[in-house]
C-alpha positions in Angstrom: -12.4 7.3 -8.5 -12.9 10.9 -7.7 -10.0 12.7 -6.0 -10.8 13.9 -2.5 -10.3 17.5 -1.5 -9.5 16.6 2.1 -8.3 13.6 4.0 -7.8 12.7 7.7 -4.8 11.7 9.7 -5.4 9.8 13.0 -2.8 10.1 15.7 -2.1 9.3 19.3 -2.0 12.3 21.8 1.7 12.8 21.7 2.0 12.7 17.9 -1.0 14.9 17.5 0.5 17.8 19.5 3.8 17.3 17.8 2.3 17.5 14.3 0.4 20.7 15.1 3.3 22.3 17.0 5.9 21.6 14.2 3.4 21.9 11.2 5.0 18.7 9.9 3.8 15.2 9.0 5.9 12.1 9.2 6.2 10.0 6.0 7.5 6.6 6.7 9.4 3.9 4.9 7.5 0.6 4.4 9.8 -1.2 6.8 8.4 1.0 9.7 4.8 -0.1 9.1 3.4 -2.3 11.9 1.4 -4.5 9.5 3.2 -7.8 8.9 1.4 -8.1 5.5 3.1 -4.9 4.1 6.0 -5.5 1.8 9.3 -3.8 2.3 13.0 -4.1 1.2 13.4 -7.3 3.2 10.6 -9.0 1.3 11.5 -11.9 -0.9 9.8 -13.8 -3.7 7.3 -16.6 -2.8 9.0 -19.0 -5.2 12.5 -19.9 -6.5 13.8 -21.1 -9.9 12.9 -24.7 -9.2 9.3 -23.8 -8.4 9.1 -21.7 -11.5 10.5 -24.5 -13.6 8.2 -27.2 -12.2 5.1 -25.0 -12.5 6.0 -24.1 -16.1 6.5 -27.8 -17.0 3.2 -28.7 -15.4 1.3 -26.0 -17.2 3.0 -26.8 -20.5 2.1 -30.5 -20.2 -1.5 -29.5 -19.6 -1.5 -27.5 -22.9 0.1 -30.4 -24.8 -2.4 -33.0 -23.7 -5.4 -30.7 -23.8 -8.1 -31.2 -26.4 -7.9 -27.6 -27.5 -5.0 -25.8 -29.2 -3.2 -23.3 -27.0 -3.6 -19.6 -27.9 -0.5 -17.4 -28.3 2.3 -16.6 -30.7 5.5 -17.1 -28.6 8.0 -19.7 -29.9 7.1 -22.1 -27.0 3.3 -21.8 -27.7 3.9 -22.4 -31.4 6.0 -25.5 -30.6 3.2 -26.8 -28.3 0.6 -26.3 -31.0 2.8 -28.3 -33.4 3.4 -31.1 -30.9 -0.3 -31.1 -30.2 -1.3 -31.5 -33.8 1.4 -34.1 -34.5 0.7 -36.1 -31.3 4.4 -35.7 -30.7 4.4 -37.5 -27.3 3.1 -40.9 -26.5 2.9 -40.3 -22.7 3.5 -37.6 -20.0 6.8 -39.1 -19.0 8.3 -38.6 -22.4 6.9 -35.0 -22.6 8.2 -34.1 -19.2 11.7 -35.1 -20.1 11.8 -32.9 -23.2 10.0 -30.0 -21.5 12.3 -30.1 -18.4 15.3 -29.7 -20.6 13.8 -26.9 -22.8 12.3 -25.0 -19.9 15.4 -25.3 -17.7 17.3 -23.3 -20.4 14.5 -20.7 -20.5 14.4 -20.3 -16.7 18.2 -20.0 -16.5 18.1 -17.3 -19.2 15.5 -15.5 -17.1 17.5 -15.5 -13.9 19.6 -12.3 -14.6 16.4 -10.4 -15.1 15.0 -11.7 -11.8 18.2 -10.6 -10.1 17.8 -7.1 -11.6 14.1 -7.1 -10.6 15.0 -7.7 -6.9 17.8 -5.2 -6.9 15.4 -2.6 -8.3 12.8 -3.6 -5.7 15.2 -3.1 -2.8 16.3 0.3 -4.1 12.7 1.4 -4.7 11.4 0.3 -1.2 14.4 1.7 0.6 13.8 5.1 -0.9 10.0 5.1 -0.7 8.2 7.2 1.9 4.4 6.8 2.5 1.8 9.0 4.2 -1.4 7.1 5.2 -4.7 9.0 5.4 -8.4 8.2 5.3 -11.6 9.7 4.0 -13.4 9.2 7.3 -13.2 10.8 10.7 -16.1 8.9 12.3 -15.1 5.3 11.9 -14.7 3.5 15.3 -12.0 1.1 14.1 -9.8 4.0 13.1 -10.1 5.7 16.5 -9.3 2.4 18.3 -6.4 1.4 16.0 -4.7 4.7 15.2 -5.8 7.2 17.8 -4.9 5.4 21.1 -8.4 3.9 21.6 -10.2 7.3 21.3 -7.7 9.2 23.4 -5.9 10.8 20.4 -7.1 13.2 17.7 -7.9 13.2 14.0 -6.7 16.0 11.7 -8.4 16.8 8.4 -6.0 18.2 5.8 -6.7 19.8 2.4 -5.2 17.7 -0.3 -4.6 17.8 -4.0 -2.8 20.2 -6.3 -1.1 23.2 -4.7 -1.1 21.5 -1.3 1.6 19.5 0.5 -0.5 16.4 -0.1 -0.7 16.1 -3.9 -2.0 13.1 -5.8 -3.5 10.8 -3.1 -4.0 7.2 -4.3 -6.9 5.1 -3.1 -6.1 1.8 -1.3 -7.8 -1.3 -2.8 -9.1 -4.0 -0.5 -8.6 -7.5 -1.7 -8.7 -11.2 -0.7 -5.0 -11.9 -1.5 -2.0 -10.0 -0.3 0.4 -8.3 -2.7 3.6 -9.9 -4.0 6.7 -8.4 -5.5 5.8 -10.5 -8.6 3.5 -13.5 -8.4 4.5 -16.9 -9.7 1.7 -16.8 -12.3 3.1 -13.5 -13.6 6.6 -14.9 -14.2 5.1 -18.0 -15.8 3.2 -15.8 -18.2 6.3 -13.8 -19.0 8.4 -17.0 -19.5 5.9 -19.1 -21.5 4.4 -16.4 -23.7 7.5 -14.2 -23.9 5.5 -11.1 -23.0 7.3 -7.8 -22.6 6.3 -7.0 -19.0 8.2 -4.4 -17.0 7.3 -5.6 -13.5 9.1 -2.6 -12.0 6.2 -0.4 -13.3 3.8 -2.1 -10.9 5.9 -1.4 -7.8 3.7 1.5 -6.5 0.6 -0.8 -6.7 2.1 -3.1 -4.2 1.6 -0.5 -1.5 -2.0 0.2 -2.5 -3.5 -3.2 -1.5 -4.8 -4.2 1.9 -7.0 -6.9 3.3 -10.8 -6.7 2.8 -11.0 -6.9 6.6 -9.9 -3.3 6.7 -12.3 -2.0 4.0 -14.1 0.3 6.5 -10.9 2.4 6.8 -11.2 3.9 3.3 -7.5 4.6 3.2 -5.6 6.8 0.8 -1.8 6.9 0.4 0.6 9.4 -1.0 4.0 8.2 -2.2 7.3 10.0 -2.5 10.9 9.1 -2.8 14.1 10.3 -1.1 17.8 10.2 -2.1 18.9 6.6 -1.4 22.6 7.5 -1.2 22.5 9.0 2.3 20.2 6.7 4.2 21.1 6.1 7.8 22.0 2.5 8.7 19.4 2.5 11.5 16.1 1.7 9.7 14.1 3.2 12.5 15.2 6.6 11.1 13.9 5.9 7.7 11.2 8.6 7.7 10.8 12.2 6.5 9.3 15.1 8.4 7.4 17.0 5.6 6.0 20.5 6.4 2.5 21.6 5.6 0.9 25.0 5.3 -1.1 26.1 8.3 -4.0 26.9 6.0 -4.2 23.2 5.0 -5.6 22.2 8.4 -9.3 22.1 7.8 -10.5 20.5 11.0 -9.4 18.8 14.2 -11.5 16.1 15.9 -11.1 15.2 19.5 -11.8 11.6 20.6 -14.4 10.6 23.1 -11.6 10.0 25.6 -9.2 12.8 24.7 -7.6 14.3 27.8 -8.9 17.7 28.8 -5.4 19.2 29.1 -4.5 18.0 25.6 -7.7 19.5 24.2 -6.8 22.8 25.8 -3.3 22.8 24.5 -4.5 22.0 21.0 -7.2 24.6 21.2 -4.6 27.2 22.2 -2.4 26.2 19.3 -5.4 26.5 16.9 -6.2 29.9 18.2 -2.6 31.1 17.6 -1.6 29.3 14.4 -4.7 27.8 12.8 -7.4 30.4 13.1 -9.4 28.9 10.1 -9.5 25.4 11.6 -12.7 24.0 13.0 -12.8 22.0 16.2 -15.1 19.1 16.8 -15.8 16.8 19.8 -16.7 13.2 19.4 -19.5 11.6 21.4 -21.1 8.2 21.3 -24.6 7.9 20.0 -27.3 6.7 22.5 -28.8 3.9 20.4 -25.9 2.3 18.4 -22.2 1.8 18.1 -21.5 5.0 16.1 -19.9 8.4 16.8 -21.3 11.9 16.3 -19.3 15.1 16.3 -20.3 18.5 17.8 -18.7 21.7 16.6 -17.0 23.5 19.6 -15.0 26.7 20.0 -11.5 27.0 21.4 -12.8 27.0 24.9 -14.7 23.7 24.4 -18.1 25.3 24.3 -20.7 23.9 21.9 -21.3 26.0 18.8 -25.0 25.8 17.7 -25.4 24.8 14.1 
């Protein structure tokens, strides 16, 4: 996907004036996100050792009694192929007894790695800070959800190399929510003895959202902080990161943005962001869409 040259931050009125007054954006830890489907350092696995064992036993029995030879070169798969060719088991009960004993040992051998995985996950997510942005400034759902129901503003920032917003990553919209590591992934590692470093996929867990939000066209930027000096109060797990005044490309006022707020922001723009363009949202006459008119710092329409 082509990297954008600018992205938009939606805010409520109070946050909008604070961002522009301080020339800083708040990057938040995952635990501060309002979405209950977002993972954070409190998240746990959706399975335990017993579930992993029973699923592996069931899958392995399916391979043993299948008509086709299983593919793979791990010791377990080789054993299954041998048992399959020799008709080693007369019935499923006999196979289950042998497999339960064998796979219990394998699961127990895997447990220290799972403990390390969860420790690494908690460390990663405690130190992670995320800035959420979007491609679009004219999407109704964004104004309702993130800009106080059209009373806030949207700010377009330059992004990419040599800006305060480098390497934005596109959010992918899916049917299933992310997991720290799915059961199927751990079954694959266990049964096929694959060398998968699950920790490498941690960033991807924060780049997946529901298909219901696909219109948001969200991008995220990830950064990490020192985890040794985090405050105990999780509500303070955010960073105020400065941006250059030249990075503010445009400011969009909502349909219901208060006139006083617009004037305060217009005065700020005149003093500190002279290159920034101002736009006023209005509803279209015939459909549920927004249009934006270019205005000057006094709110007057600029003919284009």
